[in-house]
C-alpha positions in Angstrom: 86.3 75.9 88.4 86.7 76.7 85.2 89.9 78.8 85.2 91.4 75.5 86.4 90.5 73.5 82.8 93.6 75.0 80.6 92.4 76.9 77.5 88.9 77.8 78.9 88.0 81.5 78.6 88.5 81.6 82.0 92.1 80.5 82.6 93.0 82.4 79.0 91.6 85.6 81.1 93.5 84.7 83.9 96.4 84.2 82.3 96.7 87.4 79.5 94.3 90.1 80.8 94.7 92.6 83.8 91.4 93.9 85.3 90.4 97.4 86.9 89.4 97.9 90.4 90.2 94.1 91.2 92.4 92.2 93.6 94.8 90.4 91.0 96.6 87.9 93.3 92.3 87.1 94.4 91.5 87.1 90.5 94.0 84.1 90.2 92.4 82.2 92.5 89.0 82.8 91.9 88.7 83.5 88.2 86.1 86.0 86.3 82.6 86.0 85.8 82.2 85.6 82.2 79.1 87.9 80.8 78.1 86.9 77.0 74.7 88.2 76.5 72.6 90.9 77.6 68.5 91.4 76.7 66.5 94.5 78.3 68.0 94.5 82.0 69.2 90.9 81.9 72.5 89.7 81.3 73.6 85.9 81.0 76.8 84.4 82.0 79.0 81.5 80.1 77.0 78.8 82.0 73.6 80.5 80.4 72.6 81.7 84.3 70.6 84.8 83.7 71.1 87.9 86.1 68.8 91.3 86.9 71.7 93.9 85.6 71.1 95.8 89.1 73.6 98.4 88.4 73.1 99.4 84.8 76.6 98.0 84.2 78.8 100.5 86.0 75.5 103.2 86.7 75.6 103.5 82.7 73.0 101.4 80.6 70.0 103.0 81.0 68.1 101.8 77.9 69.1 98.3 78.7 70.6 95.7 76.3 70.0 94.9 72.9 68.1 98.1 72.2 67.8 97.9 68.4 67.4 101.6 67.7 70.8 102.4 69.2 72.2 99.5 67.1 71.0 100.8 63.8 71.9 104.2 64.6 75.5 102.9 65.3 75.5 101.0 62.1 74.2 104.1 59.7 76.8 106.2 60.7 79.4 103.6 60.6 78.3 103.0 56.9 77.9 107.0 56.1 81.0 108.1 57.9 83.2 105.7 60.3 85.2 108.4 61.5 86.1 111.9 61.4 87.4 114.4 63.6 86.6 117.8 64.9 90.3 119.7 64.8 91.1 122.6 62.7 87.9 123.7 61.8 86.1 120.0 60.6 83.0 118.5 62.1 81.0 115.4 61.6 77.2 116.2 60.9 76.3 114.3 64.0 78.4 116.0 66.4 76.7 119.2 65.3 73.1 117.8 65.8 74.2 116.4 69.3 75.4 119.6 70.3 72.5 121.4 70.0 70.6 118.8 71.5 72.5 118.7 74.5 72.5 122.7 75.1 68.6 122.2 74.4 68.3 120.3 77.8 71.5 120.9 80.1 70.8 122.5 83.3 71.6 126.1 84.1 72.7 128.4 81.2 75.3 126.3 78.9 76.9 127.9 75.9 79.2 125.3 74.3 79.6 122.0 74.6 83.2 119.8 74.2 83.5 116.1 73.8 86.1 113.3 75.6 85.5 109.5 75.8 84.9 109.0 79.5 83.6 110.5 82.6 87.4 110.6 83.8 88.6 112.4 80.7 85.4 114.8 80.8 86.6 116.1 84.2 90.1 116.4 83.5 89.5 118.3 80.6 87.4 120.7 82.8 90.2 121.2 85.1 92.2 122.0 82.1 89.3 124.2 80.9 89.3 126.3 84.5 93.4 126.5 84.8 93.2 128.0 80.9 90.4 129.9 81.7 91.6 132.0 84.3 94.9 132.4 82.7 93.1 134.0 79.8 91.8 136.4 82.7 95.1 136.8 83.9 94.5 135.3 87.2 97.1 133.2 87.3 97.0 132.1 90.6 93.4 131.2 90.8 94.1 127.5 90.0 93.2 125.2 93.0 90.3 122.9 92.7 88.0 121.8 95.6 86.6 118.4 95.8 84.7 116.2 98.7 85.8 113.1 100.8 84.4 110.0 99.1 83.5 112.0 95.9 84.2 110.0 92.8 85.3 111.8 89.8 87.5 109.6 87.7 90.9 107.6 87.5 93.2 110.1 85.2 95.8 111.9 87.1 94.0 115.0 87.6 90.5 113.4 88.0 91.7 110.8 90.1 93.1 113.3 92.8 89.7 114.9 92.5 88.4 111.6 93.8 88.2 111.7 97.4 88.5 108.0 98.1 91.8 106.7 99.7 92.3 103.7 97.6 92.0 105.7 94.5 95.2 107.4 95.7 97.1 105.2 97.4 100.5 104.2 95.8 99.5 106.1 92.8 101.0 109.1 94.6 97.9 111.0 94.4 96.4 113.7 94.8 98.6 116.2 92.8 99.3 119.4 94.1 96.5 122.1 94.0 94.2 119.8 94.6 91.7 120.1 98.4 89.3 118.2 99.8 86.5 119.4 101.9 83.6 117.3 104.1 81.4 114.9 103.1 77.6 115.4 103.1 76.5 112.3 104.8 74.3 113.4 107.3 73.8 110.1 109.1 77.7 109.2 109.0 78.8 112.6 109.8 76.6 115.0 111.7 77.1 115.5 115.2 74.3 114.5 118.1 71.4 116.2 118.0 72.5 118.1 114.9 69.5 119.0 112.1 70.4 118.2 108.5 69.9 122.0 108.0 72.8 122.6 111.2 74.5 119.7 109.4 74.6 121.5 106.0 75.7 124.8 107.2 78.6 123.4 109.0 79.8 122.3 105.7 79.1 125.1 104.2 81.2 127.0 106.5 83.7 124.2 106.9 84.0 125.3 103.2 84.1 129.0 103.6 87.2 128.8 105.9 88.9 126.5 103.8 88.7 128.7 100.7 89.5 131.6 103.4 92.8 129.5 104.4 93.9 129.0 101.0 93.2 132.3 99.6 90.4 132.9 97.5 92.6 134.6 95.0 94.2 130.7 94.5 90.9 128.6 94.2 89.4 128.2 91.2 86.6 125.8 91.1 84.8 122.9 92.9 84.0 119.8 91.2 81.1 117.9 92.9 78.3 115.3 92.3 74.5 116.2 92.5 74.4 112.9 94.7 77.9 110.9 95.2 77.9 107.6 93.6 81.0 105.5 94.1 81.5 107.2 97.2 78.5 105.3 99.0 75.1 106.7 97.2 75.3 109.8 99.6 72.3 112.1 99.2 72.8 115.7 99.9 70.9 117.0 103.3 68.5 119.9 103.6 69.9 123.1 102.5 73.3 121.8 101.5 73.3 122.8 98.2 71.8 126.3 98.8 74.6 126.9 101.4 77.2 125.7 99.4 76.5 127.6 96.3 76.5 131.0 98.4 80.2 130.1 99.1 81.2 129.6 96.0 79.5 132.8 94.9 81.2 134.7 97.5 84.7 133.8 96.6 84.2 133.8 93.1 84.8 129.9 92.7 83.1 128.0 90.0 81.1 125.1 90.3 81.8 121.9 88.1 78.5 119.7 88.6 79.8 116.2 87.9 76.4 114.6 86.2 78.2 111.6 84.6 76.0 109.1 87.0 73.1 111.7 87.9 72.5 112.7 84.6 70.0 111.8 82.1 67.2 110.8 84.3 68.3 109.1 87.3 67.4 110.9 89.9 63.8 111.7 88.7 65.0 114.9 87.1 67.1 114.9 83.5 69.6 116.2 85.4 70.7 115.8 89.6 71.3 119.8 89.1 67.4 120.1 88.7 66.6 117.5 91.4 68.8 119.5 93.7 68.6 123.0 92.5 71.9 123.2 91.5 73.1 126.4 89.0 76.6 125.1 87.7 79.1 127.1 85.4 80.6 123.6 84.2 78.5 120.3 83.8 80.6 117.1 82.6 78.2 113.9 81.5 79.1 110.6 80.2 77.8 107.1 81.1 73.6 107.3 80.1 74.7 110.1 77.2 74.8 107.2 74.9 73.3 104.4 77.4 77.3 103.3 77.3 76.6 101.4 74.1 79.9 103.5 72.8 82.2 105.5 75.0 81.5 109.1 74.7 81.5 111.9 77.3 80.9 116.0 77.3 82.1 119.0 78.8 79.4 121.8 79.0 80.2 125.5 80.1 78.4 128.8 80.8 79.0 131.5 77.6 81.1 133.4 79.9 83.6 131.3 80.4 83.6 130.1 76.5 84.1 133.4 75.6 87.4 134.0 77.7 88.8 131.1 76.5 87.6 131.6 73.1 89.6 135.0 73.1 92.7 133.6 74.2 92.5 130.7 71.5 92.8 133.8 69.0 95.5 135.1 70.8 97.6 132.0 70.8 96.5 130.9 67.6 94.5 127.7 68.6 93.2 125.7 71.3 95.8 123.0 71.9 93.7 120.2 73.2 91.5 117.3 72.1 91.6 113.7 71.8 91.5 112.0 68.7 88.3 110.6 69.4 86.5 113.9 70.6 83.2 113.8 69.1 83.4 110.5 67.2 80.7 110.5 64.5 79.3 107.2 65.9 79.1 108.1 69.2 77.6 111.3 68.6 74.9 109.5 66.3 74.5 106.8 69.3 74.0 109.4 72.0 71.5 111.7 70.0 69.2 108.9 69.2 69.7 107.9 72.8 68.6 111.5 74.0 65.6 111.0 71.4 64.5 107.8 73.1 64.7 109.3 76.6 62.4 112.4 75.3 59.7 110.1 74.1 59.6 107.7 76.8 60.0 110.8 79.3 63.0 109.1 81.1 62.9 111.1 84.0 59.1 110.8 85.0 59.7 107.4 84.6 62.2 107.1 87.0 60.1 109.2 89.3 57.6 107.0 89.2 59.2 103.7 89.5 60.8 105.2 92.6 58.9 104.1 95.3 58.9 100.4 93.9 62.9 100.9 94.8 62.9 103.0 97.7 60.1 101.9 99.9 60.9 98.3 98.7 64.7 98.7 100.2 63.6 101.0 103.0 61.2 97.6 104.2 64.5 96.4 105.3 66.2 99.5 107.4 64.9 97.8 110.7 67.3 94.6 110.1 69.8 94.2 112.3 73.0 94.6 109.8 71.2 97.8 108.1 72.2 101.1 109.3 71.1 102.9 106.4 68.8 102.8 103.4 69.3 106.0 101.2 68.3 107.1 97.8 66.3 109.1 95.3 65.0 108.4 91.9 66.3 104.9 90.6 69.4 105.1 92.3 70.1 103.9 96.2 72.5 102.8 98.6 72.3 100.4 101.7 74.9 100.3 104.2 75.8 97.9 106.6 76.9 98.0 110.1 78.4 96.0 112.7 76.3 98.1 115.8 73.3 99.9 114.7 73.2 102.0 117.8 76.9 103.2 117.8 77.1 103.4 114.1 80.1 100.8 114.6 81.5 99.9 111.0 82.7 96.3 110.1 86.3 95.6 110.5 87.7 95.1 108.1 85.1 97.4 105.8 84.1 95.7 102.6 84.0 91.9 103.8 80.6 91.3 104.8 79.4 94.2 102.3 81.3 91.5 99.7 79.6 88.8 101.0 76.2 89.9 100.6 77.1 91.3 97.0 77.9 87.6 96.1 74.8 86.1 97.8 72.8 88.4 95.8 74.5 87.0 92.8 73.7 83.4 93.8 69.9 84.8 93.6 70.4 86.4 90.3 70.6 90.1 90.9 74.2 92.2 90.0 74.8 94.7 92.3 77.9 96.7 93.7 79.6 96.6 97.0 80.9 99.8 97.7 83.1 98.9 101.3 80.0 97.7 103.3 77.5 99.7 101.0 75.5 97.9 98.5 74.4 100.2 95.8 71.2 99.9 93.3 71.1 101.6 89.8 69.1 99.4 87.9 68.4 100.2 83.7 66.0 103.1 83.8 63.9 100.7 81.6 63.6 98.2 84.1 59.9 96.8 85.0 58.0 97.4 88.7 58.1 93.5 88.5 61.8 93.4 88.3 62.4 96.0 90.8 60.4 93.9 93.4 62.8 90.5 92.5 65.9 93.0 92.8 64.3 93.9 96.4 63.3 90.2 97.4 66.7 88.7 96.4 68.3 91.3 98.4 66.3 90.4 101.1 67.4 86.9 100.9 70.6 87.2 100.8 70.4 89.9 103.8 69.4 87.1 105.6 71.7 84.7 104.8 74.8 87.2 105.2 73.2 87.8 108.8 73.4 84.0 109.3 77.0 84.5 108.5 77.6 87.3 110.5 76.4 85.6 113.5 78.0 82.2 112.8 81.4 84.2 112.2 81.0 86.6 115.3 81.2 89.8 113.0 78.6 91.5 114.6 79.3 94.0 117.9 78.5 92.0 121.2 
């Protein structure tokens, strides 16, 4: 193995680098997959093997690799003004233009935009904005934030608390006080026997209503939610869900923060997931595809009513004492602006809609496979969930072992996906060609058969 060779890149990685989202002891044994090059929708490892990047990196490289216009935008900005900040009335021109462009395409009625460097930071900042806003209005008890079980909102202390995935809390001493989690809208897994999608959505809305009443509406400030849950397993909201949930939030004067970090910029077949599902947010966070992941940047957009209250309070205090060194970095802003121009020229959302059947119908062809419990998706994002027993919806024990095996077999066949437990996620670059989608689907099918053979040999399936 490469990491056993002294001074090889793999050995040096094991020796010096601590990886995120990785079993550190397992990594010492197996070493890294070193990706050295990217072109279009493919990446190449250090042995020269090519893979179709079926996850757009981490849900983010929407325009694929080697997009020359983005490279040139970064170079131009680096030569003109490599860095400046927006503290104390200063601003680089690229940030002004990006702000105007973003607000022109934002869902709902957003009035102002602020910047950070990642989705985690954006959601963390959104919480601070909500707290500051309610303090500005004199509502100092209205601070609790509701998230959802299996929701993913990042890994900072606040955003990691909002994330509703147990492993993101375990031994990190999360969640912090003031965060509450309500039900996950996964109809196939959570619905009662004979319960329709509308009835399931109503039950979840009623549970949310009861949670807010139990906590005290005067203490609940906001709910944060992804239009489509990403890292929680690509969970698509059931019929009527968002309409019913928004009615509850309005009833109790609770703000809605739409986490568009994964869904934003065409992924669901509209420019934003909010538009796909009829969501009218009070705040929107976005990142990832904002720059096609070429440089780190994220944004927090808010309705003008929220901005006005915050602005009054900054005048009272004398400043808004929040910001990052790299908030609105001019290079990141220039690349993001060029990215948005490319999206507009390509009509990227329409492209995702047109390509969607290749992915969704292709994967649904495996719905009757003995391992496949559910195929779900919208636009160019999808998930295939594996179950030990489809009839009883019994998961594998331990969760993730079979999904991890299938993920590795897909890699053997030249496709990079991602298993989240026993759900395989698909999120290819939005510039992918139909033939490449077909190759992803076919490779997945071969890997699925190999996994089924292994499951049977190992006695992992239900008897």
